[in-house]
C-alpha positions as CSV (number, residue, x, y, z in Angstrom):
1,M,16.7,11.0,32.5
2,D,14.5,13.4,34.6
3,M,15.4,16.3,32.3
4,L,14.6,14.2,29.2
5,I,11.2,13.2,30.6
6,A,10.5,16.8,31.6
7,G,11.5,18.0,28.2
8,A,9.3,15.4,26.5
9,Q,6.3,16.4,28.6
10,G,6.8,20.1,27.9
11,S,7.3,19.7,24.1
12,P,5.2,17.4,22.0
13,T,7.7,17.6,19.3
14,V,10.4,16.0,21.4
15,L,7.9,13.3,22.5
16,Y,6.9,12.5,18.9
17,G,10.5,12.6,17.8
18,I,11.2,9.7,20.3
19,I,8.0,7.7,20.1
20,V,7.5,7.7,16.3
21,P,11.0,6.5,15.4
22,L,10.7,3.7,18.0
23,L,7.3,2.6,16.7
24,L,8.6,2.7,13.1
25,L,11.6,0.6,14.1
26,S,9.5,-1.9,15.9
27,F,7.2,-2.2,12.9
28,L,10.1,-2.8,10.6
29,S,11.6,-5.4,12.9
30,L,8.3,-7.3,13.1
31,L,8.0,-7.1,9.3
32,F,11.5,-8.5,8.8
33,I,10.8,-11.7,10.8
34,P,8.2,-13.3,8.3
35,S,10.1,-11.8,5.4
36,L,13.3,-13.6,6.4
37,M,11.3,-16.8,6.8
38,A,10.1,-16.5,3.2
39,A,13.5,-15.4,1.8
40,P,16.4,-16.5,4.1
41,G,19.7,-14.8,3.6
42,K,18.2,-11.8,1.6
43,A,18.0,-9.2,4.3
44,R,19.2,-6.4,2.0
45,S,16.5,-7.2,-0.6
46,I,13.9,-7.3,2.1
47,G,15.0,-3.9,3.4
48,D,14.8,-2.5,0.0
49,A,11.3,-3.9,-0.5
50,V,10.1,-2.4,2.8
51,V,11.5,1.0,1.9
52,C,9.9,0.8,-1.6
53,Y,6.4,0.0,-0.2
54,L,6.7,2.6,2.6
55,L,7.6,5.3,0.0
56,Q,4.7,4.0,-2.2
57,A,2.3,4.6,0.7
58,F,3.7,8.1,1.1
59,G,3.2,8.7,-2.6
60,V,-0.5,7.6,-2.2
61,L,-0.8,10.1,0.7
62,L,0.6,12.9,-1.5
63,M,-1.8,12.0,-4.3
64,T,-4.7,12.0,-1.9
65,V,-3.7,15.4,-0.5
66,G,-3.4,16.9,-4.0
67,S,-6.6,15.5,-5.5
68,L,-9.3,15.6,-2.8
69,P,-9.3,19.4,-2.3
70,T,-9.5,19.9,-6.1
71,F,-12.5,17.6,-6.5
72,Y,-14.1,19.3,-3.5
73,S,-13.7,22.7,-5.0
74,V,-15.3,21.5,-8.3
75,L,-18.3,19.9,-6.6
76,A,-18.8,22.6,-4.0
77,G,-18.3,25.5,-6.4
78,V,-15.5,26.9,-4.3
79,T,-12.8,28.8,-6.3
80,Y,-9.2,28.7,-5.1
81,P,-6.5,31.1,-6.3
82,G,-4.4,30.0,-9.3
83,G,-1.4,29.3,-7.2
84,T,-3.3,26.9,-5.0
85,Y,-4.4,24.8,-7.9
86,F,-0.8,24.7,-9.2
87,G,0.4,23.7,-5.8
88,L,-2.1,20.9,-5.5
89,L,-1.2,19.7,-9.0
90,L,2.5,19.7,-8.0
91,V,1.8,17.7,-4.9
92,F,-0.3,15.2,-6.9
93,A,2.4,14.9,-9.6
94,S,5.1,14.4,-7.0
95,G,3.1,11.6,-5.3
96,G,2.3,9.9,-8.6
97,G,6.0,10.1,-9.7
98,L,7.2,8.7,-6.4
99,F,4.7,5.9,-6.5
100,L,5.6,4.8,-10.0
101,W,9.3,5.1,-9.4
102,Q,9.1,2.9,-6.2
103,D,6.8,0.4,-7.9
104,L,9.4,0.0,-10.7
105,R,12.1,-0.5,-8.1
106,A,10.0,-3.1,-6.3
107,M,9.4,-5.1,-9.4
108,R,13.1,-5.5,-10.0
109,L,13.6,-7.0,-6.5
110,D,13.4,-10.7,-5.7
111,A,9.9,-12.0,-5.6
112,A,10.3,-13.9,-2.4
113,A,12.0,-11.0,-0.6
114,R,9.1,-8.6,-1.5
115,S,6.2,-11.0,-1.0
116,V,5.5,-10.2,2.6
117,S,5.9,-6.5,2.2
118,A,3.7,-6.4,-0.8
119,A,1.0,-8.4,1.0
120,V,1.1,-6.1,4.0
121,F,1.0,-3.0,1.8
122,L,-2.0,-4.2,-0.3
123,A,-3.9,-5.6,2.7
124,A,-3.5,-2.3,4.6
125,F,-4.8,-0.2,1.7
126,R,-7.7,-2.6,1.1
127,L,-8.6,-2.2,4.7
128,I,-8.4,1.6,4.5
129,G,-10.4,1.6,1.3
130,Q,-13.2,-0.6,2.7
131,I,-13.4,1.3,6.0
132,T,-13.5,4.6,4.2
133,L,-16.3,3.4,1.9
134,L,-18.3,2.0,4.8
135,L,-18.0,5.3,6.8
136,A,-19.0,7.4,3.8
137,I,-22.1,5.3,3.3
138,L,-23.0,5.5,7.0
139,S,-22.4,9.3,6.9
140,F,-24.7,9.6,3.9
141,M,-27.4,7.5,5.5
142,L,-27.2,9.3,8.8
143,S,-27.4,12.7,7.2
144,I,-30.7,11.6,5.6
145,T,-32.2,10.0,8.6
146,M,-31.2,12.8,11.0
147,G,-32.5,15.6,8.8
148,S,-29.2,17.2,8.0
149,T,-29.9,17.4,4.2
150,G,-30.9,21.1,4.6
151,V,-27.2,22.1,4.9
152,A,-25.8,23.2,1.6
153,G,-23.2,20.7,0.2
154,W,-24.0,18.0,2.8
155,W,-23.5,15.3,0.2
156,I,-20.1,16.4,-1.1
157,M,-17.7,14.9,1.5
158,P,-19.6,11.5,1.8
159,L,-19.5,11.3,-2.0
160,L,-15.8,12.1,-2.2
161,M,-15.0,9.6,0.5
162,A,-17.1,6.9,-1.1
163,I,-15.4,7.4,-4.4
164,Y,-12.0,7.4,-2.7
165,G,-12.7,4.3,-0.7
166,G,-14.2,2.5,-3.6
167,L,-11.3,3.4,-5.9
168,I,-8.7,2.0,-3.4
169,S,-10.8,-1.1,-2.8
170,W,-11.1,-1.7,-6.6
171,C,-7.4,-1.2,-7.2
172,T,-6.5,-3.7,-4.5
173,R,-9.2,-6.3,-5.1
174,S,-7.2,-8.9,-6.9
175,S,-3.6,-7.8,-6.7
176,T,-2.9,-9.7,-3.5
177,T,-2.7,-13.0,-5.5
178,M,0.1,-11.7,-7.7
179,W,3.1,-12.3,-5.4
180,P,2.0,-15.7,-3.9
181,G,0.9,-16.8,-7.4
182,S,4.3,-16.0,-8.9
183,T,6.2,-17.8,-6.2
184,A,3.9,-20.8,-6.4
185,S,4.3,-21.0,-10.2
186,V,8.1,-20.9,-9.8
187,G,7.9,-23.7,-7.2
188,S,5.6,-25.9,-9.3
189,A,8.0,-25.4,-12.3
190,M,10.9,-26.5,-10.2
191,K,9.0,-29.6,-9.0
192,A,8.0,-30.5,-12.6
193,T,11.5,-30.3,-14.0
194,P,12.8,-33.7,-12.6
195,A,9.7,-35.5,-13.9
196,R,10.4,-34.2,-17.4
197,A,14.0,-35.2,-17.2
198,Q,13.1,-38.8,-16.5
199,T,11.2,-39.2,-19.8
200,P,14.3,-39.7,-22.1
201,V,15.7,-42.3,-19.7
202,K,12.5,-44.4,-19.9
203,S,12.4,-44.2,-23.7
204,A,16.1,-45.3,-23.9
205,S,15.5,-48.4,-21.6
206,A,12.5,-49.3,-23.7
207,K,14.6,-49.3,-26.9
208,K,17.2,-51.6,-25.3
209,R,14.5,-54.1,-24.4
210,R,13.3,-54.1,-28.0
């Protein structure tokens, strides 16, 4: 144990290799608890949904890494080598393909099993988008009030971050009601079925009385 602690203190890679998997395992365990309450007995579907939405988040990260430097080079007038643009395009296409593939997989899963994971995924990205938008606006206003507008290209990064945060906030503005709405509609339909089944019985008894 002493050798393990000494190795973790001497190498950050060993430390992150222990702490990051433990934190990820704890997060997944906490996510399984409300998911099992919403969909009892569907642990496999819940696990598939968690993996799908985590990979979707990684796809969004890849699209961000591939798109932001490209837009920055266009606005700032900075020219990258041709191989750099191709690499950024490849990263963006990989992220987009991964996102669409996992979204298709998630749509095929049970609605109750994916409801909690979908809500956490959308709420997290809405929070990221709104915080990014707010920080971009604050950065823009502080640059004006503190007299930093003399620096060339001072407005580029706040503008990019504002567009990025606004786009994420807009994409997640109303999607959170999709999963609860679908499950609620299924429940209301199941409740309404016995009431419709009683209608022929009432009509038959009325005919006998006549």
